[in-house]
C-alpha positions as CSV (number, residue, x, y, z in Angstrom):
1,M,-0.1,0.0,0.0
2,R,1.4,3.7,-0.8
3,P,0.1,6.8,0.2
4,Q,-1.3,9.0,-2.4
5,D,0.3,12.4,-2.9
6,V,-1.2,15.3,-2.0
7,V,-0.7,18.7,-3.9
8,P,-2.0,21.7,-2.5
9,S,-3.9,24.3,-4.8
10,R,-5.2,27.8,-4.5
11,P,-9.3,27.2,-4.2
12,V,-10.8,28.0,-7.6
13,P,-12.5,31.3,-7.4
14,E,-16.6,31.7,-8.5
15,P,-17.1,33.9,-11.2
16,L,-16.8,37.4,-11.1
17,E,-19.9,38.8,-11.6
18,P,-20.5,42.7,-12.0
19,V,-20.0,44.5,-9.0
20,A,-22.4,47.1,-8.2
21,P,-22.7,49.5,-5.8
22,V,-23.0,48.9,-2.3
23,A,-26.0,50.3,-0.2
24,P,-25.5,52.7,1.7
25,V,-24.4,51.9,5.4
26,D,-25.7,53.3,8.4
27,V,-23.0,53.4,11.9
28,E,-25.1,50.5,13.4
29,Q,-24.3,48.4,10.6
30,A,-21.0,48.6,10.4
31,E,-20.4,48.5,14.1
32,A,-22.1,45.5,13.7
33,A,-19.7,44.1,10.4
34,L,-16.4,46.0,12.3
35,V,-17.8,43.7,16.1
36,E,-18.2,40.0,14.7
37,H,-15.5,40.5,11.9
38,Y,-12.8,42.0,14.5
39,P,-10.4,39.5,14.7
40,R,-10.1,39.0,10.5
41,L,-9.8,42.9,10.2
42,V,-6.9,42.8,12.1
43,R,-5.4,39.8,10.9
44,L,-5.8,41.9,7.1
45,A,-4.8,44.9,8.6
46,Y,-1.3,43.3,10.2
47,L,-0.4,41.6,7.1
48,V,-0.8,44.9,5.0
49,L,0.9,47.2,7.6
50,P,4.7,47.6,6.3
51,P,7.2,45.3,8.3
52,H,9.4,47.8,9.7
53,L,7.5,49.4,11.6
54,G,7.9,46.3,14.7
55,R,5.8,43.7,16.2
56,N,4.7,45.2,19.1
57,R,3.7,48.4,16.9
58,R,1.9,46.6,14.0
59,V,-0.3,44.8,16.5
60,L,-1.4,48.1,17.9
61,T,-1.9,50.0,14.8
62,A,-3.3,46.9,13.7
63,H,-5.9,47.5,16.4
64,S,-5.7,51.1,15.8
65,L,-7.2,51.2,11.9
66,V,-9.5,48.9,12.6
67,Q,-11.3,50.6,15.6
68,R,-11.1,54.1,13.7
69,S,-12.9,52.5,10.6
70,L,-16.4,53.2,12.0
71,P,-18.5,56.0,9.6
72,R,-18.9,59.2,11.5
73,S,-22.8,58.8,10.3
74,R,-24.6,57.3,7.6
75,T,-22.3,57.1,4.2
76,P,-23.1,56.6,0.5
77,G,-22.7,53.3,-1.2
78,V,-19.1,52.0,-2.5
79,S,-18.7,50.1,-5.6
80,V,-16.4,47.3,-4.0
81,P,-17.0,43.7,-4.0
82,L,-18.9,42.2,-1.5
83,P,-16.5,39.7,0.6
84,R,-17.6,35.8,0.7
85,R,-17.8,32.7,3.4
86,P,-16.4,29.6,2.1
87,G,-19.7,28.5,1.6
88,G,-20.5,31.7,-0.8
89,A,-22.7,33.7,1.2
90,S,-22.4,37.5,1.0
91,A,-21.1,39.1,4.6
92,G,-22.7,42.0,4.0
93,P,-21.8,45.4,3.0
94,G,-20.8,46.6,6.5
95,Y,-18.0,44.3,6.8
96,A,-17.1,45.7,3.0
97,Y,-17.4,49.2,3.3
98,V,-15.0,48.8,6.7
99,R,-12.5,46.3,5.5
100,Q,-11.8,48.8,2.7
101,R,-11.6,51.5,5.1
102,V,-9.0,49.4,7.0
103,L,-7.4,48.9,4.0
104,R,-6.9,52.0,3.0
105,Q,-5.4,53.2,6.0
106,A,-2.7,50.1,6.3
107,L,-1.8,51.5,3.2
108,E,-1.2,54.8,3.7
109,A,0.9,53.3,6.8
110,G,3.5,52.4,4.6
111,L,3.9,55.8,2.9
112,P,7.2,57.7,3.4
113,L,6.7,60.4,5.9
114,R,7.5,64.1,3.5
115,R,8.7,67.7,4.9
116,K,6.3,69.1,2.5
117,A,3.0,67.4,3.2
118,W,1.1,67.0,6.6
119,P,1.6,63.5,7.8
120,K,-1.5,61.2,7.7
121,R,-3.2,60.1,10.5
122,A,-2.4,56.6,10.1
123,Q,1.8,57.2,9.3
124,L,1.5,58.3,12.9
125,P,1.9,55.9,16.4
126,P,-1.6,55.0,17.6
127,L,-2.9,57.5,20.1
128,L,-5.6,54.6,21.1
129,P,-5.5,51.5,21.6
130,Q,-2.1,51.8,24.4
131,V,-0.4,49.5,26.0
132,W,2.0,50.8,29.3
133,G,4.7,48.2,29.9
134,L,4.1,45.1,28.0
135,R,5.3,44.7,24.6
136,L,2.9,42.6,22.6
137,F,3.4,40.2,19.3
138,P,1.7,36.9,17.9
139,R,2.5,33.8,19.1
140,S,5.2,32.7,17.1
141,G,5.1,30.4,13.9
142,G,7.0,27.1,11.7
143,A,9.8,27.4,9.6
144,D,7.1,28.1,6.5
145,E,5.3,31.5,8.4
146,L,8.7,32.6,9.0
147,A,9.7,32.1,5.3
148,L,6.3,33.6,3.9
149,D,6.4,36.6,6.1
150,Q,9.9,36.8,4.9
151,R,8.6,36.8,1.5
152,L,6.2,39.4,2.1
153,S,8.5,42.0,3.9
154,A,10.3,42.5,0.7
155,L,7.0,43.8,-1.3
156,S,5.5,47.1,-1.8
157,G,2.3,47.9,0.6
158,P,-0.4,46.9,-2.5
159,G,2.0,43.9,-3.0
160,R,1.1,42.5,0.3
161,A,-2.3,43.9,-0.2
162,A,-3.4,41.2,-3.4
163,Y,-1.1,38.5,-1.7
164,V,-3.4,38.6,1.3
165,L,-6.8,39.3,-0.1
166,R,-6.5,36.9,-2.7
167,G,-4.9,34.3,0.6
168,L,-7.3,35.5,3.3
169,E,-10.3,36.4,1.5
170,R,-11.0,34.4,-0.9
171,M,-10.9,37.0,-3.7
172,Q,-10.2,37.0,-7.5
173,D,-7.7,39.1,-9.3
174,A,-10.2,41.6,-10.5
175,E,-11.6,41.8,-7.4
176,V,-8.9,42.2,-5.5
177,A,-7.7,45.2,-8.6
178,Q,-11.2,47.0,-7.6
179,L,-10.7,46.9,-3.9
180,L,-6.9,47.8,-4.3
181,T,-8.5,51.0,-6.2
182,A,-11.1,52.0,-4.0
183,A,-8.4,52.0,-1.5
184,G,-6.2,54.5,-3.6
185,A,-3.2,52.2,-4.8
186,A,-1.9,54.0,-7.5
187,D,-1.3,50.4,-9.6
188,P,-3.2,47.7,-8.6
189,H,-2.0,45.3,-11.5
190,A,1.8,45.6,-11.2
191,A,0.6,44.6,-6.9
192,L,-0.9,41.1,-8.4
193,A,2.1,41.1,-10.8
194,E,4.1,41.3,-7.5
195,A,2.0,39.1,-5.4
196,D,2.5,36.2,-8.5
197,G,5.8,36.1,-7.5
198,V,5.2,34.8,-3.9
199,E,5.0,31.1,-3.6
200,A,4.2,29.2,-0.1
201,P,6.9,27.7,1.8
202,G,7.2,24.2,1.7
203,G,4.1,23.5,-0.6
204,A,1.4,24.4,2.1
205,S,-1.8,26.4,1.7
206,V,-1.8,30.1,1.5
207,A,-5.2,30.4,3.6
208,A,-3.7,28.0,6.4
209,L,-0.6,30.2,5.9
210,L,-2.0,33.2,6.7
211,G,-4.6,31.6,9.1
212,S,-1.6,31.0,11.0
213,A,-1.0,31.8,14.5
214,E,1.9,33.7,13.4
215,F,0.1,36.1,12.2
216,D,-2.9,36.1,14.7
217,P,-2.6,40.1,16.3
218,C,-5.9,38.9,19.0
219,S,-3.8,35.9,20.1
220,L,-0.6,37.4,21.8
221,Q,2.6,36.8,24.0
222,A,3.2,39.7,26.5
223,R,6.9,40.7,27.5
224,P,7.6,43.0,29.7
225,T,9.5,46.0,29.0
226,D,12.3,47.8,31.1
227,L,11.3,47.5,34.4
228,M,14.2,49.8,36.0
229,R,14.0,52.2,33.8
230,R,10.1,52.8,34.3
231,R,11.1,53.2,38.1
232,Q,13.6,55.5,37.5
233,H,11.5,57.5,34.9
234,A,8.7,57.6,37.9
235,K,11.3,59.2,40.2
236,A,12.0,61.8,37.3
237,A,8.9,62.9,37.0
238,L,8.7,64.0,40.4
239,A,11.6,66.1,40.2
240,A,13.7,67.6,37.2
241,A,16.9,67.7,38.9
242,A,16.3,64.1,39.5
243,A,15.4,63.6,35.8
244,A,18.2,64.8,34.8
245,V,20.6,62.9,37.4
246,V,19.0,59.6,35.9
247,C,19.5,60.2,31.8
248,G,23.0,61.2,32.3
249,A,23.4,58.0,34.8
250,L,21.7,55.9,31.2
251,L,24.1,58.0,29.1
252,G,27.3,56.9,31.2
253,L,26.4,53.0,31.8
254,P,29.7,51.1,30.2
255,G,30.3,51.1,26.5
256,E,29.6,53.6,25.5
257,G,25.8,54.5,26.6
258,W,23.2,53.2,23.9
259,G,24.7,53.4,20.6
260,P,27.0,50.6,20.5
261,D,24.6,47.8,21.8
262,G,23.5,47.6,17.8
263,A,19.6,46.3,18.1
264,A,19.0,46.0,21.6
265,A,16.4,48.0,23.7
266,P,18.1,50.7,25.8
267,A,19.9,49.6,28.2
268,Y,18.9,48.4,32.1
269,A,20.2,50.5,35.6
270,R,23.4,49.2,36.8
271,N,23.2,46.0,38.5
272,P,26.4,44.4,39.2
273,A,25.0,41.0,38.0
274,S,24.0,42.0,35.2
275,E,26.8,44.1,34.7
276,R,29.2,40.9,34.7
277,A,26.4,39.1,31.7
278,L,27.1,41.9,29.4
279,D,30.1,42.3,30.3
280,P,32.2,40.7,27.1
281,S,35.6,40.3,28.8
282,K,34.1,38.5,31.4
283,T,32.1,35.8,28.9
284,V,33.9,32.2,29.3
285,R,36.4,31.0,26.7
286,V,37.1,27.1,27.1
287,A,40.3,26.7,25.8
288,A,41.4,24.3,22.9
289,G,42.4,21.0,24.2
290,V,40.5,20.8,27.5
291,W,37.7,18.2,26.1
292,K,40.2,15.7,25.9
293,R,40.8,15.7,29.9
294,S,37.0,16.9,30.4
295,S,34.9,14.7,32.6
296,R,32.0,16.6,30.6
297,T,31.9,15.8,26.8
298,D,29.3,18.4,25.7
299,F,28.7,22.0,24.8
300,S,31.0,23.2,28.1
301,A,33.7,21.5,26.7
302,W,33.8,23.2,23.3
303,P,36.3,25.9,22.9
304,A,35.8,29.2,21.4
305,R,36.6,29.9,17.7
306,G,36.2,32.0,15.0
307,N,37.8,34.5,13.8
308,L,36.1,37.4,15.4
309,A,36.2,35.5,19.2
310,S,38.1,38.7,20.1
311,D,35.7,41.4,18.8
312,N,34.8,42.4,21.6
313,A,32.6,45.3,20.3
314,L,30.7,42.7,18.4
315,L,30.5,40.1,21.8
316,R,29.0,43.3,23.5
317,R,26.3,43.7,20.7
318,A,25.3,40.3,20.8
319,L,25.5,40.0,25.0
320,A,23.1,43.5,25.0
321,V,20.8,41.9,22.2
322,W,20.6,38.7,24.1
323,T,19.2,40.5,27.4
324,R,17.2,43.4,25.8
325,P,16.0,42.5,21.8
326,G,14.8,45.5,20.4
327,P,11.6,46.2,18.0
328,S,13.5,45.2,15.2
329,V,14.9,41.5,16.3
330,Q,14.0,38.8,15.1
331,T,13.3,36.2,18.0
332,S,12.7,32.7,17.5
333,A,12.5,29.8,20.2
334,T,12.5,26.7,20.2
335,P,9.1,24.8,22.6
336,A,9.6,25.6,26.1
337,T,12.5,27.6,25.9
338,P,12.8,30.6,28.5
339,V,14.5,33.5,26.3
340,G,15.3,35.9,29.3
341,P,18.8,37.2,29.8
342,P,21.9,35.3,31.0
343,M,21.6,34.3,34.6
344,G,25.8,35.6,34.2
345,P,28.4,35.4,32.1
346,P,27.9,33.1,29.1
347,Q,30.4,30.7,27.5
348,L,31.0,32.0,23.6
349,L,31.3,29.1,21.6
350,F,32.0,30.8,18.2
351,A,32.1,33.9,16.7
352,G,32.6,35.1,12.7
353,D,32.0,35.9,9.7
354,I,29.4,33.4,7.9
355,D,27.7,34.0,4.6
356,G,27.6,37.5,5.0
357,A,26.7,37.6,8.3
358,R,28.6,38.1,11.8
359,V,27.7,35.5,13.9
360,V,28.1,34.4,17.4
361,L,27.3,31.4,18.8
362,L,26.5,31.3,23.0
363,Y,25.7,29.2,25.6
364,D,25.1,29.0,29.5
365,G,24.2,25.8,30.3
366,L,21.1,25.6,29.5
367,R,20.6,27.1,26.1
368,V,22.7,27.9,22.8
369,V,21.8,31.2,22.3
370,R,22.6,32.5,18.3
371,Y,23.2,35.9,17.1
372,A,23.7,37.4,13.5
373,E,23.8,40.6,12.2
374,P,24.2,41.8,8.8
375,R,28.2,42.4,7.5
376,D,26.9,45.3,5.4
377,G,26.1,47.4,8.9
378,T,22.5,47.4,7.8
379,A,19.8,47.3,10.6
380,G,18.2,44.8,12.1
381,A,19.3,41.2,14.6
382,A,18.0,37.6,14.5
383,L,18.5,36.1,17.8
384,D,17.8,32.2,18.5
385,F,17.2,30.4,21.6
386,A,18.0,26.8,21.6
387,R,17.2,24.2,24.7
388,V,20.4,21.9,25.4
389,D,20.5,20.7,28.8
390,G,21.8,17.5,29.3
391,A,23.3,16.9,26.3
392,D,25.7,13.9,25.9
393,A,28.5,13.6,23.4
394,A,26.3,12.5,20.3
395,A,23.7,14.8,21.2
396,A,26.6,18.0,21.3
397,N,28.1,17.2,17.6
398,A,27.5,19.9,16.2
399,L,25.3,23.0,16.0
400,V,23.6,24.7,13.1
401,V,25.9,28.3,12.7
402,G,24.5,29.6,9.2
403,R,21.1,29.7,6.3
404,T,21.4,31.2,3.2
405,D,19.2,30.1,-0.2
406,G,18.2,26.8,1.1
407,N,21.8,25.9,2.6
408,V,22.8,25.4,6.1
409,R,26.6,25.2,7.7
410,Y,27.3,23.1,10.6
411,L,29.6,24.4,13.5
412,T,31.3,20.9,14.4
413,A,32.9,19.6,18.1
414,P,35.9,19.4,19.1
415,W,35.6,15.5,18.7
416,V,34.7,15.3,15.4
417,R,36.9,13.3,13.3
418,T,35.7,13.9,9.3
419,A,32.3,15.7,8.0
420,S,30.0,14.2,5.9
421,V,27.2,14.2,3.6
422,R,24.4,11.5,3.0
423,D,21.2,11.1,1.4
424,L,18.6,9.5,3.3
425,L,16.7,8.7,0.2
426,D,19.3,6.6,-1.8
427,P,20.4,4.0,1.6
428,A,22.9,2.4,-1.4
429,G,25.3,5.2,-2.4
430,A,28.3,6.0,-0.7
431,P,28.3,9.5,2.1
432,A,30.1,12.9,0.2
433,P,32.8,14.4,1.7
434,L,32.0,17.3,3.7
435,K,35.3,20.0,4.3
436,R,35.6,22.5,7.4
437,S,37.8,25.5,8.4
438,R,40.2,25.1,11.0
439,D,37.2,26.5,13.5
440,G,35.3,23.7,12.4
441,V,32.9,25.2,10.3
442,T,31.2,22.9,8.1
443,D,30.7,23.9,3.9
444,P,26.8,24.5,3.1
445,L,25.0,21.9,2.5
446,A,20.9,21.4,1.4
447,S,18.9,21.7,4.5
448,P,15.8,19.3,4.3
449,A,13.9,21.8,6.6
450,Q,13.5,24.1,4.0
451,A,13.3,22.3,1.1
452,R,9.6,22.3,-0.8
453,D,9.8,18.7,-2.2
454,C,11.5,15.6,-0.7
455,R,13.0,14.3,-3.7
456,S,16.5,14.1,-1.2
457,W,17.6,14.7,2.3
458,D,21.1,15.1,3.6
459,A,22.0,14.8,6.6
460,L,25.2,15.0,8.3
461,E,27.0,11.8,9.1
462,L,29.6,12.9,11.6
463,R,32.5,10.6,12.4
464,D,34.5,10.3,16.0
465,D,35.9,8.0,18.2
466,A,32.2,6.1,19.0
467,G,32.1,5.6,15.1
468,P,29.7,7.3,12.8
469,R,26.3,9.4,13.6
470,L,23.4,10.5,11.9
471,M,22.3,14.1,12.3
472,T,19.5,15.8,10.5
473,D,18.5,19.7,10.8
474,L,14.8,19.9,11.6
475,G,14.5,24.1,11.3
476,E,16.5,24.5,15.0
477,L,19.9,25.4,16.2
478,A,20.6,21.8,17.9
479,P,20.2,19.2,14.9
480,A,17.9,16.1,15.7
481,R,20.0,12.6,16.1
482,L,18.9,9.8,14.1
483,T,19.0,6.4,15.3
484,S,17.6,3.1,15.3
485,G,16.2,-0.2,17.6
486,P,14.4,-1.0,20.2
487,P,13.3,1.7,22.9
488,S,16.1,0.3,25.8
489,A,19.1,0.6,23.4
490,P,18.8,3.0,20.6
491,R,22.2,2.6,18.6
492,D,23.7,4.9,15.9
493,V,22.1,3.9,11.9
494,S,24.2,1.6,10.6
495,G,24.3,-1.2,7.7
496,P,22.1,-1.4,4.7
497,E,19.0,-2.7,6.5
498,E,18.8,0.0,8.9
499,R,19.5,2.6,5.9
500,A,16.3,1.3,3.6
501,R,14.3,1.6,6.4
502,W,15.6,4.7,6.8
503,A,15.0,6.0,3.0
504,R,11.3,5.0,3.8
505,T,11.2,7.3,6.7
506,A,12.5,10.5,5.8
507,C,9.7,11.8,4.0
508,L,8.2,11.6,7.2
509,L,10.1,13.5,9.8
510,P,8.7,17.0,8.2
511,A,5.7,15.9,10.7
512,V,8.6,16.8,13.7
513,R,10.1,19.6,12.3
514,S,10.4,22.8,14.4
515,H,9.4,21.0,17.7
516,G,12.4,20.2,20.1
517,V,13.4,17.4,18.5
518,R,16.9,15.6,20.5
519,S,16.6,12.6,18.5
520,V,14.3,10.5,16.3
521,N,14.7,6.6,16.9
522,L,13.3,4.2,14.0
523,W,12.5,0.9,15.8
524,A,11.1,-2.5,13.7
525,Y,8.8,-3.7,16.1
526,A,7.0,-6.3,13.7
527,Q,7.1,-8.6,10.7
528,Q,4.0,-9.8,9.1
529,S,3.6,-11.9,6.3
530,L,0.5,-10.6,3.8
531,P,-1.8,-12.5,3.2
532,E,-2.4,-13.8,-0.5
533,G,0.9,-14.0,-0.8
534,N,1.4,-10.2,-1.4
535,G,4.9,-10.1,0.5
536,T,6.6,-9.3,3.7
537,A,5.1,-6.0,5.4
538,A,7.6,-4.4,7.7
539,W,6.0,-2.3,11.1
540,L,8.1,0.9,12.7
541,C,7.6,2.3,15.5
542,T,9.2,5.9,14.3
543,R,9.2,8.3,18.5
544,A,10.8,12.0,18.7
545,E,12.6,12.9,21.5
546,T,12.2,16.5,22.9
547,W,15.2,18.4,24.4
548,R,12.3,19.3,26.7
549,G,11.8,15.8,28.0
550,T,7.8,16.6,27.3
551,G,6.1,16.6,23.8
552,S,7.2,13.4,22.6
553,R,5.7,12.7,18.8
554,V,5.2,9.0,18.0
555,L,4.3,7.8,14.4
556,A,3.4,4.0,13.7
557,Q,3.8,3.4,9.9
558,F,3.7,0.5,7.5
559,Q,5.9,-0.7,4.8
560,A,4.5,-3.2,2.2
561,P,7.0,-3.9,-0.5
562,S,6.9,-1.7,-3.2
563,A,7.6,-1.1,-6.7
564,K,9.1,2.1,-6.4
565,E,12.5,2.6,-4.3
566,G,12.3,4.5,-0.9
567,A,8.7,4.7,-1.5
568,P,7.2,6.7,2.0
569,G,5.5,4.1,4.3
570,A,1.8,5.0,5.4
571,I,1.0,6.3,8.8
572,A,-1.0,3.8,10.5
573,A,-1.3,5.7,13.8
574,R,0.3,8.8,15.3
575,A,0.5,10.4,19.2
576,E,1.9,13.2,21.0
577,H,2.7,13.1,24.8
578,S,2.6,9.8,24.5
579,L,4.9,6.5,26.3
580,A,4.3,4.0,23.9
581,C,7.4,2.9,22.2
582,G,9.7,4.5,24.3
583,A,11.7,3.2,27.1
584,R,9.5,3.8,29.9
585,D,7.1,1.7,27.9
586,P,8.2,-0.3,24.9
587,R,4.5,-1.3,24.1
588,V,3.0,-0.5,20.9
589,L,-0.1,-1.2,18.5
590,A,-0.9,-0.6,15.4
591,G,-3.1,-1.3,12.4
592,V,-4.8,-0.5,9.0
593,L,-7.6,-1.3,6.2
594,W,-5.1,-2.5,3.3
595,K,-6.4,-3.7,-0.2
596,S,-4.6,-7.0,-2.0
597,R,-3.7,-7.2,-5.8
598,G,-6.2,-9.4,-6.0
599,G,-8.4,-6.9,-5.0
600,N,-9.8,-8.2,-0.9
601,W,-9.6,-5.7,1.6
602,Y,-8.4,-6.6,5.2
603,V,-7.7,-5.3,8.7
604,L,-3.7,-6.1,9.0
605,A,-2.5,-5.5,12.9
606,A,0.7,-5.7,14.8
607,G,1.6,-5.3,18.2
608,S,5.5,-5.3,19.7
609,G,7.0,-8.7,20.9
610,Q,4.7,-8.3,24.9
611,F,1.5,-8.9,23.0
612,R,-0.2,-12.0,23.3
613,S,-2.9,-11.4,21.5
614,V,-5.2,-9.3,19.1
615,T,-8.5,-8.2,18.7
616,T,-10.5,-6.2,16.2
617,S,-14.0,-5.8,16.5
618,G,-16.6,-2.3,15.8
619,G,-17.5,-3.4,12.1
620,V,-14.6,-6.1,11.7
621,E,-14.8,-9.2,14.1
622,G,-11.8,-11.6,14.3
623,T,-8.8,-12.3,17.3
624,A,-5.3,-13.7,16.8
625,R,-3.0,-15.0,18.8
626,G,0.6,-13.7,19.4
627,N,1.2,-9.8,17.7
628,L,0.1,-10.4,14.5
629,L,-3.7,-10.2,13.1
630,A,-5.1,-10.4,9.6
631,V,-9.1,-10.7,9.3
632,R,-11.1,-9.5,5.8
633,A,-12.9,-6.6,6.1
634,K,-15.2,-4.2,2.9
635,A,-13.8,-1.7,1.5
636,G,-14.2,2.1,4.1
637,A,-14.6,-0.5,7.1
638,Q,-13.6,0.7,10.4
639,A,-12.5,-1.1,13.5
640,D,-11.4,-1.2,16.9
641,L,-8.4,-2.8,18.1
642,E,-6.8,-4.1,21.6
643,G,-4.1,-6.0,22.6
644,R,-3.6,-8.6,25.6
645,V,0.3,-8.3,27.1
646,E,1.7,-11.2,29.4
647,S,0.4,-10.1,32.4
648,G,-3.2,-10.0,31.2
649,E,-3.2,-6.1,31.0
650,R,-6.0,-5.0,27.8
651,V,-3.4,-2.6,26.0
652,G,-5.5,-0.2,22.8
653,A,-4.0,0.8,19.6
654,L,-1.9,4.2,19.4
655,R,-3.8,7.1,18.8
């Protein structure tokens, strides 16, 4: 049995009908539409607003634009397309009018300020709503949402509006052009052409990406502003003289004040512990060769490397941005990774030039933090957090140091002897040597985490004293280790049989991408002879363990004989936060509805070695002794699986 390929496509729009002027809109009618569709209107404004405003200001501005889109009185009709819901029913002229007002203001907010012209209201910071003491921004999405946000930021305001109206409002091109014209866009056809050049990352649905939490300004995360600075401002309000003293103290902080901090927010007040953490001269630097005699072989034994390891100005900026990232900093973190400042001076792992950027890798015992700034001096920076506590020699073999144009570079551990690239989809192929600099930085290799299809899967093979280890990029700083074998004793992938199983499993790895995965183990827990002489199928369990210990993901996989070499197996069941197929509970049971070459249907099920019987009930009745079951069924049949283990306990199927 082979899973069918699913190719996402843009929904086919309804035929364009002549657009008649909307009837006059009452204030009550517009208010009802605004209240009912408020989250959708705010999302539309947030996506169209210029990215240079920063996420916090974009959120507040989006809410402000929507809230002041109500008319003051009864308005004349306007010729704009009526919005359509997925079922085809119109959402009403009130929504059409408010949406046009929101779109016009969002486009005006992106216009440059001119000296000889009064600024438009949308170009100024919003008066309301205002949030004091907090920075608000939407929740972080996955790699696809981040890539789409970067592509949209390169478009003009009308281009972003055209892309969003297509994907979010499901509008035809003629309707988009008509609405852009009504909103004041100078050249709507050029905006449509711009939008045509943006493809959805990873082959995902545009509507699903635009509707994700990454672009939801109504579901927000909150972080405090500078608490100490707020306290100083409160004292400054009591006396002008005290305010002058406080401002002078802030500007006189070590490191020549605010300027050298780059993309960092304004500085904290004096605090001995904070000052030590921000002092680049206090950064922990491990000497080369310490790992050979260290009792721990993890990131704490890595030496400080890179051609900019002695650049204190760069390290100061990296530490300052880590402590207080400003609005121009793009921040990402693996799940459940704290993003606060370091408790003390962190350890420097690397500082150097990587593909047009200055990159710094720091480690504080719990997290690895990557800071990157453009080498050409332009504004902005990137800050990535990854949790790596409890790493051993195998897990601390490499870190991602750079991503450019779909490629990834790794910084390898000092104990790694050789590096090579192995295509997981070509189990018989030999690994290709991968060059490294004297600092341990590899040449670029294709990143499967950013690929749009699964025609190849380049994994990093590192060899140390213990032998070769396979690592793969899943969109995070720390690559995931790939292993095979039972949960009680996973081992590094070796041998043609294990590579052949991984060849049919690799394309399922995107299901655990950007999830904080530490390792992925593949265990062939059963072999089953198929009815009617259709060959032998393998039952496998894929378990992704996380750095945080919770949130593991489990996939039960059915690999039937296939004429296409390396064809992905079928996912029979999946579970999250489950102990199944793990060291604490290695039991697993799963089943599929399978069709033989003769056209007959069967319910097939297999459990791990602990099962003494398997029973199916519901739409299909049957019982088998042992851990394998095959029962004749009908097309579309549904059945419930249950098994008994040696102790007599009943165990249900993975779900």
